[in-house]
N, C-alpha and C positions, 0 to 999 in steps of 0.2 A: 373270530376269523384268522387264518393265515398270518404267519409272520410278513411273508414275500408280499401279499395285498397288501396288507397295514402299510409297508413300507411304501409301497407304490402309490397309496392314498395320500399319505404324508407329504411325499415329494411333489406330487400333482397340487397339494394346497400350499405347499411352500411356492412352488414356481409362480402360481396365481398370486398368493401377495407380491411375490418379487414384482411381476411385471405391473400389478397395480399400482404400486409405491414408484416404480420408476416412469410411469407415466403421471405421477401426480407431481405438483409444485411443493414447495416449501411454502408453509403459512406466510403470508404478505402482513406487515403491521406496523403503523406507525412508532414513532418512537416514543408518542404518549401510551399508547395501548401496550407497549413493552414495557413502560414503566408501571404502568397499572396489574399486569400480569406478574411482575415480580416485587410488587410494593410489600408485599408479606416478607419477601426475604431481604428486602434493603432495609426495613425495620428492623429484624430480628437481630441481624450484626454477628450473631453469635450462635456457631452448630457444634456440634462434635463427630468425628469421623471413627470408626469403628473401622480397624483391619484386623480380621480376625479369620485365620485358618488354620490348615496343617501345620501352617510354620510355626504355630506356638509351642510344637511339642518339641523341635530342636531348640526352640528357644534361643537362637543366634542370627536373628534379621529375616525379613519376610522375603529377602531374594537368597536366601541358604541355599535353595536346588542350584541357582544360577551359579553363586558363588563356588560352590563346592564343585560343580559341573555334575551333579548328580545326575542317573539315568532315571526313567520312570521306573524301574525294578527297585533301584536304590533307595527310592523316595517312597515308595509302596506302603514301609512299614509305619509311617504316619497315619495314613489313611486307614489301616488296618487297627491303629491303636487310638484314635479319634474318639473321645468319650467324656465329653464336658460334663462330667456329673454334677457340679456344684451350680450349673448357671442357671441364674435366675433374669430372665428378662425384664422382668417387673423392675429388681433393685437397680439393674443399670438403669432404666426408666428415669426413676426416681433422682438418681445421682446425677442424669445428665440436666434434669429440671431444676434441682436443687442449686446446679453450678451457674445457673442462669441462661443455658442453654435453650433455643428455640425449636431447631431442627437437627437431625442426626442422619448420615451417610453411613451404610454398612456395605461393606465389601460382600456382595453378592458371590463373585466369583473373583480371584485375583489371577495372579499371571501363572500361579500353578498348576491353573485350569481346577481347582476343586470348586463344585458350585454347592453352596451354603443352603441352594434350595432344591426340590423335587422336580427335576428337570425331566422332562420326558425324552431327552434328547441324548444321556447318557448317563452310564452306570457310575461314573464319579462323582459322589453327589453324598451328603450327609445323611440320607434317608438308608445310604448302604453301610454306614460306618456302624460301631458299636452303640453310637448314640442312638440312630435311627429315626431322627425326626428332621422336620423341615425347619429349618432354625430360621431361616427369612421370615415364615408363617407367623413365627413365636415372636420375632424380633417388632414387625410391622403392629402384631395385634398390641403389644404390651406399652410400646412407647407412643402408638396412636390414643391409648386409653389415657397417657398424660398429658395428652394434647399437644404433642409434638409432631411436627412435620416430618413424616420420613421418606428418605431417598435410598438410591443404591448406587453402589460402585460396581462397574462391571469393566474387568479387564478385557482391553482388545487383544492382548497378547495370553497365549496360552502355551504353555510349555509341556501340556499332558497329551492334547490332542493329536493325532495319528496323522491329521491333513494339515496341521498347521507348519509351513515351511519353516526351516531351520533360517536363522538369522542372527544380526550380529549381536543381539539380546538373549538370545536361546543359550540353555547351558550347555548344550550340543554344537556353539557357534566354532567355526571354523577358521583358517588363514588364509583361504586360496579357492577362487571361482570353483577351480573344477571339484574341490572337495565339497562345497555347497551342492553344486550340480548332482555330485552322486548321492549325497544324503536326501535330498529333495525330488529325486526321481520318480519316489513312490507318493510323494504328497501331494494334495491337489487344494489349493488354496480356494477354491470355488465352494467346494463341499464346507470348508471352514467356514466360510462367509454366510453361505446358508445356516448353518449350525448357531453361528452369533446371531442372526436374524430371528431364528426359531426360541433362542433363549430369551433373548430381549422382549420379544412377542409375550412369551410365557410371564417373564417378571413384572409387565405393564398391564396384564391381563388377568392375574389370578388373585393379584394382594389389594385390589381395589385403588384408589386414588394414591398416584407417588407423584410426590412434589420435586423431587431433583433425580435425575440420572447424571453419575459421573462417570463418563468414558476414558479410559486410561491405556495406552497413550499412544500416539503416533510418532515416527521417528525415519521420514523418509530420506532416500538417500541411498548409496548403495549397499547391498545385504541389511536395508532397512525396511520399513513399511509407511505408507501415507495412504491418503484416501482412497487411492484404486485401490488397495489392498483389501481396505476394509467394506468397499462400496459404502463410504459414507454418507455420501448424499441419501442414497437411498435407506440406508439404515436409519438416517434421522428424520426422514419423511415420512417411514412406518412410527416411530417414537413420536412424532407429533400427531399423527392421526389417533393413536391409541390414548394418549394421553394430551390431549390441546392445552394445556395448562403446566405442563412441566418445564423444570428450568434445566437447562444442559449446559456441561461446560467446553472449553474450547479447544479439547486435545484430538478431536476428530480429523485434523487437518484440512479444515473448512474454513479457514481464516478469512477468506476473501469473496466467501459465498454468504449473499445476504442470507440472514434468518440461519445461518450455520453454526451460531451459537449465544449462549446469552451472557456469559462472564469470562473475564481472564482467570487465570487460576496460576498465579506466582506461587512456588513451591519451596518452604523453607528458607524464603529470603523477606527482609524487610525492605517494603518498595521506598524509593527516595520522593517520590510523589506520585497523585492521583495517576494509574496508568491512563494512556491514551492509545487512541487508532487513529489515525490520519487526523490528527490533531483533535479531535473529540473523547473528550472522558468516558470510559467504559466502566460498566458494571465490574467488580473484580471481589476477588476472594483470596486469602491466603491461608495454603494448608498448612501446618507446622505440627510437629511432635513434641512430647513433652523432653524426649531425649533425641538420638540421632538414628532412631529406628523405628518404622511404622508398626511393624509385628511385636509382638512379647519378645524382650530379650534380656534374659537372665541376668547378663554379667555386664551390662551397658548401664555406665554410671554417669555419663553428663547430662544429668537432669535439669533442665532449667528451675530455677526457684520461681514461687508464685508471683514474686513481684517482678520480674521478669516476663512471665505470663499474662501479668493484667497489663502490663506496660506494652507488650505488644497486641494486646486486643484494643485497647486505648489509641496506639499509633495507629493500626489499622483503621478505625472509626474517624479518626481525625483526618486521613486521607480519604474517606470516602468509601470504604470498603469493609467488609467480613472476615472476621477469622473462624475457620472450622479446625480445630484442635481435636486431636487424635489421640487415642487410646487402644492399646493393645493388647486384649486380656489374654489370661493364661490360658494353658490347654484344658483346665478344669472349668474354666467360663467365668472368673472371677477378673476383675479389676485389681491389680496389683498393689500393695499398701502406698506404694509411691505416687501411682495416678491418684487413688483414692485421698491421700492428703493434698495433693494440688487441685483436684477438685473442689474439695470441701473450703479451701482457702479462696478460691476465684468466687465459690457461692458466698461466702461470708460477706466478701466485698460487693459481689453485685445484687445484695439483700438491699443494702442500704445506698449504691450507688448507680442502677441500673439507669436511671433517668438519664445519664449522661452517657449511655450506649445504644438504648433502644431507640429507635427513630432518628438519631442523630447522625451528622455527617462532616464535613469540612469545615469550618468556620467562613464565612465569607471574608475576602482579601483583606478588608481593613481593619479587621481586628487582629493585631499583631500578638503573638504568643511571648509571654515573660521567659527570660531565661528558666531552663530545666523545668518549663512545663508543655502539656500539649494540651490542645483545645479543641473540643467538639462543639456541635451547634444543632440547635433543635429549630427545624426552619417554620414548626408548625406552632411550637409554644414562644417561638423567639427567644430563646435562653440560651445562654453560652457556659460551656463548663471550661472549669480551669482545672487539670489535675495536674497537682503539686508533684511532681517526680521525687524532688529536694527540697526539704521543707525549709522554707525563707527565714531570715532572722527578723521577727517583727513586722516588718511591712513588704508588701509586694505592690509593683506600680505596674497599672494598664495603660498605655500607653494612646492617648488621643480618646479616650473614653469618659471623661467629666460630663459630656453632655448627652451621653446617650444610656446611663445606668439609673435604674431608679430603688435598686435592693440587691444586696448580695446576702449569700447564708453558705454556710456549711451544708455540702448535701446528705451528709451521714446524719447530723441530727436536726438539721433545720434552724442552728444557732446564728442569729446575726453578725454578720461582719461588718463592723462601721468602716466608712469611708471619707474621704475628703478631696478637695481638689487640689492641684500638684501648685506649687509657688509661682512667683511672676516671670521664671522663664518657662515653666511648662503647667500653665493655668489650665489646659484641657485634659492634663493627665490625672489619673484615679488613685489614689494612694489607698489601698487597703491595709486596715489595721490588724494583725493577725496574733493570735496568742502565742505566747513564747514558747509553750510546748507544742510540740505537734500531737495532735488528736491522735488516739490507738484504731488508728484505719493505715492499713498499706500503704496505699495511695490516696491521701486526702482531695477533696473536688470540692470547688467553690462553685456553687451554682447562680449567675450573673442573670437577672432580671432585667433585660432592655425596654428602653420607654419605645 
């Protein structure tokens, strides 16, 4: 088939799909149906984010093209040199599983526009680099083989595509409306919108069941982009049609559209309480880095300690949320030693204490957390988990709990913790007798069996 004829057919098919989904409606579901669809995710609580792309070569932040105002020509050398010869996706999958993670989200395309999959709609993809393979395909097969749920991150921004209009987050951003107009004169966002739909369709058609899709990000306003620029509603209709069970983040700028998102996604922050919309608690997940960068950053040294990362996980669950913890692999395709050390430390803790994470959520309001502790609660087993962030001297008091508890143990070794009721002024308090020496656990956990 001649190239011109093939392009005509592809354009017709694309238009047909667009018309179909513009007429369709977003699926309607009850709160109970949504909770059931998302149950595996809310039970999992802990996932891995992987930011990997051409930016691993300069190794100085995934926004390096933006920060240094690089043109496509200047950035091209990284495409020509991309060859992660040491990449073993099975090794990555085993490390994620050993760390206690239950699901993984890989950057199929980040803002730089480089595609980690063999898309028919661009030449700017991993199969055209020296590496020459479909990275997404290898990722999906390896992680799925370890029993992990697989998901994709797909950037709405694209600093490489010729029809993506220059905006305030573009490497070639401008200082005046006239300058933007001049640069965008030959660019056509309608063509880019179709490009996005075509690629998302590939990702959700060619790789089996996909559990999560992470779109990133909308920034409406002057010289910004929002739902109209992405045609977000029709894009999401297509997503829901292709993968009815998929879970979608909240960055399509569809906050006020019913079914426009599944969870809210606070980034690099610790929330003060369970996030709400219109006075109602909503599913949420915080995405966090080991350090200050998502992509591999060789010279970045503000790395969180294992204790800080564990506290971040526990605190997220204690407020009813998930933690998506990011790894930025090197350009040779390995997790650097700092990431491996932290994943190993978290895995050691999770091996013995994961009952306080999986299937857990915020404790009922009548359970008060003692000072320097975090509570999680499993509503199925009716067990309360007390995480000791600072180890107490001898005793720990659980207020108003004397008539609610039948047994207490350390979770890591199932060793009994003796307890007694409080004195005359606090008869309904429960006083736990702890060993003087802190157990050799980063954050010890008390498992409280409720009556």
